[in-house]
C-alpha positions as CSV (number, residue, x, y, z in Angstrom):
1,M,0.0,0.0,0.0
2,A,2.8,2.4,0.9
3,T,4.4,1.7,-2.5
4,C,1.1,2.5,-4.3
5,V,0.7,5.8,-2.3
6,N,4.3,6.8,-3.0
7,M,3.9,6.1,-6.8
8,H,0.6,8.0,-6.8
9,T,2.4,11.0,-5.1
10,Y,5.3,10.7,-7.5
11,N,2.9,10.6,-10.5
12,L,1.0,13.6,-9.2
13,A,4.2,15.6,-8.6
14,M,5.4,14.8,-12.1
15,A,2.1,15.8,-13.6
16,N,2.2,19.1,-11.7
17,R,5.8,19.7,-13.0
18,Y,4.7,18.9,-16.5
19,L,1.7,21.3,-16.2
20,L,4.0,24.0,-14.8
21,L,6.4,23.5,-17.7
22,I,3.6,23.7,-20.3
23,T,2.3,26.9,-18.5
24,L,5.7,28.5,-18.7
25,I,6.0,27.6,-22.4
26,I,2.6,29.1,-23.1
27,R,3.4,32.2,-21.2
28,T,6.7,32.6,-22.9
29,S,5.0,32.2,-26.3
30,I,2.4,34.7,-25.4
31,S,5.1,37.1,-24.2
32,F,6.9,36.8,-27.5
33,G,3.7,37.0,-29.4
34,Q,2.7,40.2,-27.7
35,A,5.8,42.2,-28.6
36,P,4.1,45.4,-29.8
37,S,4.3,46.3,-33.5
38,V,5.3,49.7,-34.8
39,E,1.6,50.2,-35.7
40,D,0.5,49.4,-32.1
41,C,2.9,52.0,-30.7
42,T,2.0,54.6,-33.3
43,K,-1.7,54.3,-32.5
44,Y,-1.0,54.4,-28.8
45,L,0.9,57.7,-29.2
46,L,-1.8,59.1,-31.5
47,D,-4.4,58.3,-28.8
48,H,-2.3,59.6,-25.9
49,H,-0.2,62.3,-27.4
50,I,0.9,65.1,-25.0
51,S,3.8,67.5,-25.3
52,P,7.0,67.0,-23.4
53,E,6.1,70.0,-21.2
54,Q,2.7,68.6,-20.4
55,Y,4.2,65.2,-19.7
56,I,6.6,66.6,-17.1
57,I,3.8,68.4,-15.2
58,Q,1.5,65.4,-15.5
59,T,4.2,63.1,-14.0
60,F,4.6,65.4,-11.0
61,N,1.0,64.4,-10.1
62,Q,2.4,60.9,-9.1
63,A,6.0,61.7,-8.0
64,D,7.9,64.4,-6.1
65,I,11.2,63.8,-7.8
66,I,11.6,63.5,-11.6
67,L,15.0,62.4,-12.8
68,L,15.6,63.6,-16.3
69,G,18.4,61.4,-17.8
70,E,20.4,63.1,-20.5
71,D,23.3,62.5,-22.8
72,H,25.5,65.5,-22.0
73,R,26.1,68.5,-24.2
74,V,22.9,68.2,-26.4
75,K,21.6,71.7,-27.0
76,E,17.9,70.7,-27.3
77,N,17.9,69.0,-23.9
78,L,19.2,72.1,-22.2
79,D,16.9,74.5,-24.0
80,F,14.0,72.3,-23.1
81,V,14.9,72.4,-19.4
82,S,15.4,76.2,-19.5
83,S,11.9,76.6,-21.1
84,L,10.3,74.6,-18.3
85,I,11.0,77.0,-15.5
86,P,7.8,79.2,-15.7
87,I,5.7,76.1,-16.2
88,L,7.2,74.3,-13.2
89,Y,6.8,77.3,-11.0
90,A,3.1,77.7,-12.1
91,N,2.5,74.1,-11.0
92,G,4.2,74.4,-7.6
93,I,7.7,73.0,-8.5
94,Y,10.3,75.6,-7.5
95,T,13.6,73.8,-8.0
96,I,15.7,72.3,-10.8
97,G,18.6,70.1,-9.6
98,M,21.7,69.8,-11.6
99,E,24.5,67.3,-11.6
100,F,26.9,69.9,-13.0
101,G,27.4,72.3,-10.1
102,A,29.2,72.3,-6.7
103,Y,27.1,72.6,-3.6
104,E,29.8,74.6,-1.8
105,D,29.0,77.3,-4.4
106,Q,25.2,77.2,-3.7
107,K,25.0,80.5,-1.8
108,R,26.8,82.3,-4.6
109,L,24.5,80.6,-7.2
110,D,21.4,81.7,-5.2
111,S,22.7,85.3,-5.2
112,L,23.4,85.1,-9.0
113,I,19.9,84.1,-10.0
114,T,18.2,86.6,-7.6
115,A,20.5,89.5,-8.3
116,E,19.3,92.8,-9.8
117,T,21.6,92.2,-12.8
118,Y,22.9,89.0,-14.3
119,D,26.6,88.5,-14.2
120,E,27.8,86.0,-16.9
121,A,31.3,86.1,-15.5
122,V,30.1,84.7,-12.2
123,A,28.1,82.0,-13.9
124,R,31.1,81.0,-15.9
125,K,33.2,80.9,-12.7
126,L,30.7,78.7,-10.9
127,M,30.7,76.2,-13.7
128,F,34.5,76.3,-14.0
129,N,34.8,75.6,-10.3
130,Y,32.9,72.4,-10.7
131,N,34.5,71.3,-14.0
132,P,37.1,73.4,-15.8
133,G,36.3,71.6,-19.1
134,W,32.5,72.2,-19.1
135,A,32.5,75.1,-21.5
136,F,29.0,74.6,-22.7
137,Q,26.8,77.7,-22.7
138,E,23.4,76.1,-22.4
139,Y,24.2,74.7,-19.0
140,M,24.9,78.2,-17.8
141,D,21.9,79.5,-19.6
142,I,19.7,77.5,-17.2
143,Y,21.1,79.9,-14.5
144,K,20.2,82.9,-16.8
145,S,16.7,81.5,-17.4
146,A,16.1,81.2,-13.7
147,W,17.4,84.7,-13.2
148,A,15.1,86.1,-15.9
149,F,12.1,84.4,-14.4
150,N,12.9,85.6,-10.9
151,K,13.0,89.1,-12.2
152,T,9.3,88.7,-12.9
153,R,8.6,87.9,-9.3
154,T,7.9,90.5,-6.7
155,N,10.1,90.8,-3.6
156,S,7.6,89.0,-1.5
157,E,7.1,86.1,-3.9
158,R,9.1,82.9,-3.7
159,K,12.1,82.7,-6.1
160,F,12.9,79.8,-8.4
161,K,16.0,77.9,-7.4
162,I,18.8,75.9,-9.1
163,L,20.2,73.3,-6.7
164,N,23.8,72.1,-7.2
165,L,24.0,68.4,-6.4
166,S,27.7,67.8,-6.6
167,Y,31.0,69.1,-5.1
168,T,34.3,70.1,-6.6
169,F,36.4,66.9,-7.0
170,N,40.1,67.0,-6.3
171,W,41.6,65.6,-9.5
172,A,44.9,67.5,-8.8
173,S,45.6,64.8,-6.2
174,F,45.1,61.8,-8.5
175,S,48.2,59.7,-9.0
176,G,47.0,57.7,-11.9
177,Q,46.3,54.6,-9.9
178,R,42.8,53.9,-8.5
179,T,42.9,52.6,-5.0
180,P,40.6,53.3,-2.1
181,E,43.3,55.6,-0.6
182,T,43.9,57.6,-3.8
183,M,40.2,58.0,-4.7
184,K,39.4,59.1,-1.2
185,T,41.6,62.1,-1.9
186,V,39.8,62.8,-5.2
187,F,36.3,62.3,-3.8
188,Y,37.2,63.9,-0.4
189,Q,33.6,64.5,0.6
190,G,32.7,60.8,-0.1
191,N,31.0,58.8,-2.8
192,P,29.5,61.3,-5.2
193,E,26.3,59.3,-5.6
194,R,25.7,59.2,-1.9
195,Y,26.7,62.9,-1.6
196,R,24.0,63.8,-4.2
197,F,21.4,61.8,-2.3
198,K,22.3,63.5,0.9
199,I,21.9,67.0,-0.6
200,L,18.6,66.0,-2.2
201,E,17.3,64.5,1.1
202,E,18.3,67.5,3.1
203,N,17.0,70.2,0.7
204,I,14.0,68.7,-0.9
205,I,12.7,65.4,0.5
206,T,12.7,66.4,4.2
207,Q,11.2,69.7,3.2
208,N,8.3,68.1,1.3
209,E,9.3,69.8,-1.9
210,K,9.3,68.7,-5.5
211,I,12.2,68.9,-7.9
212,L,13.2,68.2,-11.5
213,I,16.7,66.9,-11.7
214,L,18.9,67.0,-14.8
215,T,21.6,64.4,-14.7
216,G,23.5,61.9,-16.9
217,D,21.3,58.9,-17.6
218,I,23.4,56.5,-15.5
219,H,22.7,58.6,-12.4
220,A,19.0,58.6,-13.2
221,F,18.5,54.8,-13.0
222,T,15.9,53.9,-10.3
223,Q,14.7,50.3,-10.6
224,Y,17.2,49.4,-13.3
225,K,20.6,47.9,-12.3
226,F,23.5,48.7,-14.5
227,P,25.4,45.6,-15.7
228,N,29.1,44.9,-15.8
229,Y,31.0,41.8,-16.8
230,D,32.4,40.2,-13.6
231,Y,34.3,36.9,-13.6
232,L,33.3,36.2,-10.0
233,S,29.6,36.9,-10.3
234,E,26.8,34.5,-11.3
235,N,26.5,34.3,-15.0
236,F,29.6,36.5,-15.2
237,V,27.6,39.7,-14.7
238,R,27.4,42.1,-11.7
239,F,24.5,44.5,-11.4
240,D,25.2,47.8,-9.8
241,D,22.3,49.4,-7.9
242,T,24.0,52.2,-6.0
243,Y,23.8,55.1,-8.4
244,F,22.0,58.3,-7.4
245,G,18.6,57.3,-8.7
246,N,18.9,53.8,-7.3
247,L,19.6,55.3,-3.8
248,I,16.5,57.5,-4.0
249,Y,14.3,54.6,-5.2
250,A,15.7,52.2,-2.5
251,K,14.5,54.6,0.3
252,Y,11.6,56.5,-1.4
253,P,10.2,54.3,-4.2
254,N,6.9,56.1,-4.4
255,K,8.5,59.6,-4.7
256,V,10.7,59.2,-7.7
257,F,10.1,58.8,-11.5
258,S,12.8,58.4,-14.1
259,I,12.5,59.8,-17.6
260,L,15.0,59.4,-20.5
261,L,15.6,62.1,-23.0
262,H,16.0,60.5,-26.4
263,K,19.6,59.5,-27.2
264,P,21.6,56.7,-28.8
265,F,22.6,53.7,-26.8
266,Y,25.9,51.9,-26.8
267,N,25.6,48.6,-28.6
268,Y,26.1,45.2,-26.9
269,P,29.8,44.6,-26.4
270,N,31.7,43.3,-29.5
271,K,28.8,44.2,-31.8
272,K,28.7,46.8,-34.5
273,P,27.9,49.6,-34.9
274,T,29.2,51.1,-31.7
275,I,26.1,53.2,-31.0
276,V,22.5,52.2,-31.9
277,S,19.0,53.7,-31.7
278,P,16.8,52.7,-28.7
279,A,14.6,49.7,-28.9
280,N,16.5,48.4,-31.9
281,G,15.6,51.4,-33.9
282,K,11.8,51.2,-33.3
283,I,11.5,54.5,-31.4
284,E,12.9,56.4,-34.4
285,E,10.7,54.5,-36.8
286,I,7.6,55.2,-34.7
287,M,8.4,58.9,-34.4
288,K,9.0,59.2,-38.1
289,R,5.4,58.1,-38.7
290,L,4.3,60.9,-36.3
291,N,6.4,63.5,-38.3
292,N,8.9,63.6,-35.4
293,K,6.6,65.7,-33.3
294,P,8.0,66.1,-29.8
295,V,6.2,64.0,-27.2
296,G,6.4,62.6,-23.7
297,F,5.1,59.2,-22.7
298,D,5.1,56.5,-20.1
299,L,7.1,53.3,-20.6
300,I,5.6,51.4,-17.7
301,N,2.4,49.5,-18.8
302,T,2.4,50.9,-22.4
303,P,3.2,49.3,-25.8
304,L,6.3,51.4,-26.1
305,G,7.6,50.1,-22.8
306,H,7.4,46.6,-24.1
307,L,9.6,47.3,-27.1
308,P,12.6,44.9,-27.0
309,D,16.1,46.4,-26.7
310,S,19.4,44.5,-27.3
311,S,21.8,47.3,-26.5
312,Y,24.5,47.3,-23.8
313,Y,21.8,48.0,-21.3
314,S,20.3,44.5,-21.9
315,M,23.5,42.6,-20.8
316,G,22.7,40.0,-18.2
317,Y,18.9,40.4,-18.7
318,V,16.4,38.1,-20.3
319,N,13.8,39.5,-22.7
320,F,14.9,43.1,-21.9
321,E,12.4,45.9,-22.7
322,L,12.6,49.7,-22.6
323,S,10.4,49.8,-19.5
324,D,13.1,47.8,-17.7
325,L,15.4,50.8,-18.1
326,F,13.3,53.9,-17.4
327,D,9.8,54.8,-16.3
328,G,9.1,57.4,-19.0
329,Y,10.5,58.8,-22.2
330,I,10.8,62.2,-24.0
331,F,11.4,62.6,-27.7
332,L,12.4,66.1,-28.9
333,K,14.1,65.3,-32.2
334,P,15.6,62.4,-34.1
335,I,19.0,61.4,-33.0
336,K,20.7,62.7,-36.1
337,S,18.9,66.0,-35.9
338,L,20.1,66.8,-32.4
339,S,22.7,69.5,-32.1
340,A,25.7,70.4,-29.9
341,C,25.8,72.9,-27.1
342,T,27.4,76.2,-27.8
343,I,31.0,76.4,-26.7
344,D,31.7,79.4,-24.5
345,T,35.0,80.8,-25.9
346,L,35.5,82.9,-22.8
347,F,35.4,79.9,-20.5
348,L,39.1,79.1,-20.7
349,N,42.0,81.5,-21.1
350,E,45.7,81.9,-20.2
351,Q,44.8,83.2,-16.7
352,N,42.7,80.2,-15.6
353,W,44.6,77.6,-17.6
354,P,47.0,76.6,-14.8
355,R,44.1,75.9,-12.5
356,A,42.2,74.0,-15.3
357,Y,45.3,71.9,-15.9
358,Q,45.7,71.1,-12.3
359,N,42.1,70.0,-11.6
360,M,41.3,68.5,-15.0
361,P,38.6,65.8,-14.7
362,D,39.2,62.1,-14.8
363,P,42.3,61.4,-17.0
364,D,40.9,57.9,-17.7
365,W,38.2,59.6,-19.9
366,R,40.8,61.1,-22.3
367,P,44.5,61.9,-22.2
368,K,45.5,64.8,-20.1
369,P,46.4,67.7,-22.5
370,T,49.5,69.6,-21.9
371,T,48.5,72.9,-23.5
372,L,45.4,75.2,-23.5
373,A,45.2,74.7,-27.3
374,E,45.2,71.0,-26.9
375,Y,42.5,71.2,-24.3
376,W,40.3,73.3,-26.5
377,K,40.7,70.7,-29.3
378,Q,39.5,68.0,-26.9
379,I,36.5,70.1,-25.8
380,H,35.5,70.7,-29.4
381,A,35.8,67.1,-30.3
382,F,33.8,66.0,-27.2
383,A,31.1,68.6,-28.1
384,D,30.6,67.6,-31.7
385,I,27.3,65.8,-31.2
386,P,26.4,65.8,-34.9
387,K,29.6,64.0,-35.9
388,I,29.3,61.5,-33.0
389,Y,25.6,60.8,-33.5
390,E,25.9,60.4,-37.3
391,K,27.5,57.0,-36.6
392,T,24.3,55.8,-35.0
393,D,23.1,52.5,-36.6
394,E,25.8,52.6,-39.2
395,K,26.4,49.2,-40.7
């Protein structure tokens, strides 16, 4: 009798396993079958089309912190952020946070954008203090836009604020070798991601305020964990989840929302071309059908969010989709129509070159130039967005 019972139990277990396997196969098939078509996505955007400006304000109805992930030095992105200031203010959002700016200069920045007259030399110095190679006018123009808006406010009215989220790193101390000891001298106020989180928490979250934050896309990840090849990790991939946005999401998951500004992605390692369009080119295809009209849209629980993507971001993931990366998306122009920020020719000169040379950012990014002329050449090459982006999807 015991043998019969055991065989019955065994057969039942095997049947359940078989049923589970069939269910998984069916679900997988359905999942692949439900990959949205370009037509599905186009129809969705036609039915739900709102401008990027409207999308930002609408999103603030569900989140206090919006992380706007950018590819640096794209003029359209910066112009868009500048244009948002009156709209944000009218909707009870009084602060824009910026990765590019040192918090130790915050009082001076506050004075600049509330002064009677605007001082471009001060704006230039503030940006130089943070990064002596960031000679891009449109980042400083956000200061000027805030100042111009504040001029329309009366003395008794609240002023708009730009919040610096970083500090001035000490690259002059860098020996060329990355060890805990050497990097503690570079990042002498601690891990920059944790520092940014601390500034945000103290100035915004604990004050029950709202904020739009402009930052590089890697710092804007919330639920997404950035992959790196790692010999010692399972499946040889390590997932990093301690970037700025990850830290916010870990403690305040209901307060933060991440939006990506349209940009090319790095391709999967060892694949060509080097940079590719998001969602395997489908975003650009969909937008072309809509005459490339600017738009903002959710990725979570939408057809566009279910678009597959096989870029570098997909490494270590199974059936990776756009909604695994960000919560929302803003399209301003096609990738190859985006333009470079204006280079401020007054930013660097013979007088401040010695200081620029001394505290030049991360030499692992590019070789350290020995002359001012060589540094200008590097800046122009880095800023040449049209030339860089023209290689997107090249075969």
